[in-house]
C-alpha positions in Angstrom: -14.5 -22.3 -2.3 -13.3 -21.2 -5.8 -10.2 -22.9 -7.1 -6.9 -21.3 -6.5 -5.6 -18.7 -8.9 -2.7 -19.7 -11.3 0.4 -20.3 -9.3 -1.4 -20.9 -6.0 -2.1 -24.0 -4.1 -5.1 -24.9 -1.9 -4.4 -23.7 1.6 -5.1 -25.7 4.8 -8.6 -25.3 6.0 -7.3 -24.2 9.4 -4.8 -21.7 7.9 -1.8 -23.5 9.4 1.7 -22.6 8.4 4.8 -24.8 8.0 7.4 -24.8 10.7 9.9 -23.2 8.3 8.2 -19.8 8.8 9.8 -19.5 12.2 13.3 -19.5 10.8 15.0 -16.1 11.4 11.6 -14.6 12.4 13.2 -12.4 15.0 15.0 -10.6 12.2 11.7 -9.7 10.5 9.3 -7.0 11.6 5.6 -8.0 12.0 2.7 -5.9 10.8 -1.1 -6.2 10.5 -3.0 -5.0 7.5 -6.8 -4.6 7.9 -8.7 -4.3 4.7 -12.0 -2.4 4.9 -13.7 -3.0 1.6 -16.5 -0.4 1.7 -16.8 2.7 -0.4 -19.6 5.2 -0.7 -19.0 5.4 -4.5 -16.9 3.1 -6.7 -14.3 5.3 -8.5 -14.1 4.7 -12.2 -10.3 4.0 -12.3 -10.2 1.8 -9.2 -9.7 -2.0 -9.4 -9.2 -2.5 -5.7 -11.3 -5.0 -3.9 -14.0 -2.6 -2.8 -17.8 -2.6 -2.7 -20.7 -0.2 -2.3 -23.5 -1.1 0.1 -25.8 -2.1 -2.8 -23.4 -4.8 -3.9 -23.3 -6.6 -0.6 -25.4 -9.1 1.4 -25.1 -12.4 3.1 -23.7 -11.1 6.4 -21.2 -8.8 4.7 -22.6 -5.5 5.9 -20.6 -2.8 7.6 -22.2 -3.4 10.9 -20.9 -7.0 11.1 -17.4 -6.2 9.7 -15.6 -5.6 13.0 -16.8 -8.9 14.4 -15.7 -10.8 11.3 -12.2 -9.1 11.2 -11.8 -9.8 14.9 -12.5 -13.5 14.3 -9.8 -13.6 11.7 -7.4 -12.0 14.2 -8.3 -14.8 16.6 -7.4 -17.3 13.8 -4.1 -15.4 13.1 -3.1 -15.6 16.8 -3.7 -19.3 16.9 -1.8 -20.0 13.6 1.2 -17.9 14.6 1.4 -19.7 18.0 1.0 -23.1 16.4 3.8 -22.4 13.9 6.3 -21.7 16.6 6.7 -18.1 15.7 8.2 -15.9 18.4 6.1 -13.3 20.2 6.4 -10.2 18.2 4.3 -7.1 18.8 2.9 -5.5 15.7 5.4 -2.8 14.6 2.8 -1.4 12.2 -0.9 -1.5 11.7 -2.5 -0.2 8.5 -6.3 0.2 7.9 -6.6 0.3 4.1 -9.5 0.0 1.7 -11.9 0.9 0.4 -12.6 3.7 2.8 -11.9 2.6 6.4 -13.4 5.8 7.8 -16.8 4.7 6.6 -16.7 2.4 9.6 -17.6 4.1 13.0 -14.6 5.2 15.0 -15.7 2.8 17.7 -15.3 -0.2 15.3 -11.8 0.9 14.1 -10.8 1.4 17.8 -12.2 -2.0 18.6 -10.1 -3.6 15.9 -7.0 -1.9 17.1 -7.7 -3.1 20.6 -8.1 -6.6 19.2 -4.6 -6.4 17.6 -3.3 -5.2 21.0 -4.9 -8.0 22.9 -3.7 -10.8 20.5 -0.3 -9.6 19.4 0.6 -6.4 21.3 1.7 -3.2 19.8 5.3 -2.0 19.8 5.8 1.1 22.0 6.5 3.2 18.8 4.0 1.4 16.6 2.9 3.2 13.4 -0.9 3.0 13.0 -2.2 4.4 9.8 -5.8 4.9 8.6 -6.6 5.7 5.0 -9.4 8.2 4.5 -11.2 10.3 1.9 -11.2 14.0 2.8 -15.0 14.0 2.9 -15.2 10.9 5.2 -13.8 12.6 8.3 -14.6 15.3 10.8 -12.7 17.0 13.6 -14.5 14.6 16.0 -13.7 11.4 14.1 -10.1 12.3 13.7 -9.7 13.1 17.4 -11.4 9.8 18.2 -9.0 7.9 16.0 -6.0 9.6 17.6 -7.5 8.8 21.0 -7.8 5.1 20.1 -4.0 5.0 19.2 -3.9 5.9 15.5 -0.8 7.8 14.7 -1.1 8.6 11.0 -3.8 9.4 8.5 -3.4 9.0 4.7 -5.8 11.2 2.7 -6.8 10.3 -0.9 -6.4 13.7 -2.3 -5.6 12.6 -5.9 -5.9 16.1 -7.5 -6.7 19.7 -6.6 -8.4 20.3 -10.0 -12.2 19.9 -10.2 -12.3 18.5 -13.7 -9.6 15.9 -12.9 -11.5 14.8 -9.8 -14.6 14.5 -11.9 -12.9 12.1 -14.4 -11.7 10.1 -11.4 -15.2 10.0 -9.9 -13.8 11.5 -6.7 -16.5 13.1 -4.5 -14.6 15.6 -2.4 -14.1 19.3 -3.2 -10.5 20.5 -3.5 -10.9 22.9 -0.6 -11.9 20.0 1.7 -8.3 18.7 1.7 -6.6 21.5 3.6 -9.5 21.5 5.9 -9.2 17.8 6.7 -5.4 18.2 7.1 -5.9 21.0 9.6 -8.3 18.7 11.6 -5.8 15.9 11.5 -3.0 18.2 12.7 -5.2 19.4 15.6 -5.8 15.8 16.6 -2.0 15.2 16.7 -1.9 12.9 13.7 0.9 12.7 11.1 -0.5 13.3 7.6 0.2 11.7 4.2 -1.4 12.9 0.9 -1.9 10.5 -2.1 -1.9 12.0 -5.6 -2.5 10.5 -9.0 -1.0 11.9 -12.2 -1.9 11.2 -15.9 -5.7 11.4 -15.7 -7.2 12.0 -19.1 -7.6 15.7 -19.7 -5.0 16.7 -17.0 -2.5 19.3 -18.3 1.0 19.8 -17.0 -0.2 23.0 -15.3 -3.1 21.1 -13.7 -0.6 18.7 -12.2 1.7 21.5 -11.1 -1.3 23.1 -9.3 -2.2 19.8 -7.6 1.4 19.2 -6.3 1.6 22.8 -5.2 -1.7 22.6 -3.4 -0.5 19.4 -1.6 2.7 21.1 -0.5 0.7 24.1 0.8 -0.9 21.7 3.3 2.6 20.8 4.6 2.0 17.1 4.9 4.7 14.8 6.4 4.5 12.5 3.4 3.4 12.5 -0.2 2.7 9.6 -2.6 2.4 10.2 -6.3 1.2 7.4 -8.5 0.9 7.2 -12.3 -2.7 6.4 -13.4 -2.9 2.9 -14.7 -6.0 2.0 -16.7 -6.9 -1.3 -15.2 -8.9 -3.9 -17.2 -12.5 -4.2 -16.1 -12.9 -0.6 -14.7 -15.3 2.0 -16.0 -12.3 4.1 -17.0 -11.0 1.2 -19.2 -14.4 1.0 -20.9 -14.3 4.8 -21.6 -10.8 4.5 -23.0 -11.9 1.6 -25.2 -14.9 3.5 -26.5 -12.7 6.5 -27.3 -14.4 8.8 -24.8 -11.1 9.7 -23.1 -7.5 9.2 -24.1 -5.3 6.6 -22.5 -2.4 7.9 -20.4 0.7 8.9 -22.5 4.1 7.6 -21.3 5.9 10.8 -22.2 3.3 12.9 -20.3 3.6 10.6 -17.3 7.4 11.0 -17.3 7.1 14.8 -17.5 4.7 14.8 -14.6 6.9 12.5 -12.5 9.9 14.7 -13.0 7.9 17.9 -12.2 6.7 16.3 -9.0 10.2 15.3 -8.0 11.5 18.8 -8.8 8.8 20.5 -6.8 9.0 18.2 -3.8 12.8 18.1 -3.7 13.0 21.9 -3.9 11.2 22.2 -0.6 13.0 19.5 1.3 11.1 16.3 0.6 13.2 13.3 -0.4 12.2 10.3 -2.4 12.7 7.0 -0.5 10.7 4.8 -2.9 9.9 5.5 -6.5 6.4 6.8 -5.8 6.9 8.1 -2.2 8.5 11.2 -0.7 8.9 12.1 3.0 9.8 15.3 4.8 12.3 13.4 7.0 13.4 9.8 7.2 11.1 9.3 10.2 8.1 10.3 8.1 8.5 7.4 5.6 5.7 4.9 5.8 7.1 2.1 7.9 4.3 -0.3 7.1 4.9 -0.2 3.4 8.6 -0.5 4.1 7.8 -3.9 5.5 6.4 -5.0 2.2 9.4 -3.7 0.3 11.9 -5.4 2.7 10.1 -8.7 2.7 9.1 -8.6 6.4 6.0 -10.5 7.8 2.5 -9.2 7.8 -1.0 -10.7 8.2 -3.7 -9.3 6.0 -7.1 -9.3 7.6 -10.3 -9.0 5.5 -11.7 -9.9 2.1 -9.1 -10.2 -0.6 -6.3 -9.3 1.8 -2.8 -10.7 1.1 -0.4 -12.0 3.8 3.2 -13.0 3.9 4.9 -14.9 6.8 8.4 -16.4 6.4 8.2 -17.0 2.6 4.6 -18.2 2.6 2.2 -15.9 0.9 -1.6 -16.3 0.8 -4.7 -14.3 -0.2 -8.2 -14.3 1.1 -11.4 -14.8 -0.8 -12.4 -11.5 -2.4 -16.1 -11.1 -1.9 -17.2 -10.0 1.6 -20.1 -12.4 1.5 -17.8 -15.4 0.8 -15.4 -14.0 3.5 -18.3 -13.9 6.0 -19.3 -17.5 5.2 -15.7 -18.8 5.9 -15.4 -16.8 9.1 -18.8 -18.0 10.3 -17.7 -21.6 9.6 -14.7 -21.2 11.8 -12.1 -21.9 9.1 -9.5 -19.8 7.3 -10.8 -17.4 4.7 -7.7 -18.0 2.6 -8.4 -18.7 -1.1 -4.9 -19.9 -2.1 -1.3 -19.7 -1.1 2.2 -20.2 -2.4 5.4 -21.1 -0.8 8.3 -19.1 -2.3 11.4 -20.9 -3.4 14.9 -19.5 -3.6 14.3 -18.2 -7.1 11.1 -16.4 -6.2 12.6 -14.9 -3.2 15.6 -13.6 -5.2 13.3 -12.1 -7.8 11.3 -10.3 -5.1 14.4 -8.9 -3.4 15.5 -7.5 -6.7 12.1 -6.2 -7.8 11.4 -4.5 -4.5 14.9 -3.5 -3.4 15.6 -1.6 -6.6 12.6 0.7 -5.9 14.2 2.1 -2.8 16.4 5.1 -2.5 18.5 3.0 0.0 19.2 0.7 -2.9 19.7 -3.1 -3.4 22.8 -4.6 -1.8 25.2 -5.9 -4.5 25.3 -9.3 -2.8 21.6 -9.8 -3.6 22.5 -10.0 -7.3 23.3 -13.2 -9.0 26.0 -13.5 -11.7 23.5 -12.4 -14.4 22.5 -9.4 -12.4 26.1 -8.3 -11.8 26.9 -8.7 -15.5 24.0 -6.5 -16.3 25.2 -3.6 -14.1 27.9 -2.0 -16.3 25.5 -1.4 -19.3 22.9 0.0 -16.9 25.5 2.4 -15.4 26.6 3.5 -18.9 23.0 4.2 -19.9 22.5 6.4 -16.9 19.9 4.2 -15.2 21.9 3.2 -12.2 24.5 5.0 -10.1 28.1 3.7 -10.1 28.0 1.8 -6.7 31.3 3.2 -5.6 31.1 6.7 -7.0 31.3 9.8 -4.8 27.9 10.4 -3.2 26.5 7.0 -4.1 25.8 4.4 -1.4 28.6 1.9 -1.2 28.0 -1.6 -2.7 24.4 -0.9 -3.5 22.3 -0.6 -6.7 20.6 2.8 -6.7 18.5 4.1 -9.5 19.1 7.5 -11.1 16.0 9.6 -11.7 16.0 8.4 -15.3 16.3 4.9 -13.9 13.2 5.4 -11.7 11.2 6.2 -14.9 12.5 2.9 -16.4 12.6 0.8 -13.3 10.8 -2.1 -14.9 13.4 -2.3 -17.6 16.2 -2.2 -15.0 14.6 -5.0 -13.0 14.3 -7.2 -16.2 18.0 -6.6 -16.9 19.1 -7.5 -13.4 17.0 -10.6 -13.4 18.5 -11.7 -16.7 
């Protein structure tokens, strides 16, 4: 096993958790994340833990994946019981990737059944599957809905062909409304993911993409600024001068345009990069991350958090397969969060939410930083008319400068 990353410690071979994780557990929701690391094509901008078939081997093929993930679910059930955690059915399940819909529907259904058998599903559980628009069919979406999936999140990214080409996306723009209509027919809620700031994307290109997404009438839209991640093909192209790096002013203009267009037709932001048609359409699984709830991440490179203990699995599917075959935990490293780390996370994540960060979650330095942030128009006056009482809520300008706000609040 590779040594733990900086800041981590070697995890127990059996994946065991300290008794402290059971404290106040009934007040935290529990979710399951299932990472499916397979992609048909590696997109040039993506640094997620994904692999094409040509990169894999050693028992890590797609055909074996459901068995491996089920074995980790067995491990999770044993660890949760041994730690004295209360029985909590999964409130949310999220199949992320990669492209989960590269697996047969039967495998995804089998994994969801494995979650039910080991933890149970809450009666109103949110079950999301990420998908590329060209990786689904009417039959596959109906099969997912029949298995208990409630929500599909399509990686639309753009509606402009030359932007999709720079991103190495393989679907045609007209495939998105088609896929959405199939999902609707299957009874699934729909989210669309967009990316802005791609090299060569004009403001009119971005307007067209947002408008095209709205024409699909999804329940939820995410819009993320393109980040040029080190080690990606896009980073190499920027370094060689083949394409320009994203411009901060351009990114700000596109964020504001998206917010204007979405708000004008009734969508409301609930997290900096996420808008929902109604409060019930917000992604509950991601909300668990932002609130500091508990989740177990299944699969290569997946991250987990239970009661202030965080760990992450080995990244490569072949290494993951070897750990699973040996009967031990696939965790690479973990960290136990202290009071300071927990405080920093509450501030970092809570500030991102439209609901805001409770004032009592700030320390003395954070409270002292508030008046200048209010004067600079980055944070609403907590007790002003129309503002949530006793909460730190970002203005739209504050959303654009959220990292600076967090740094100020953390002193």
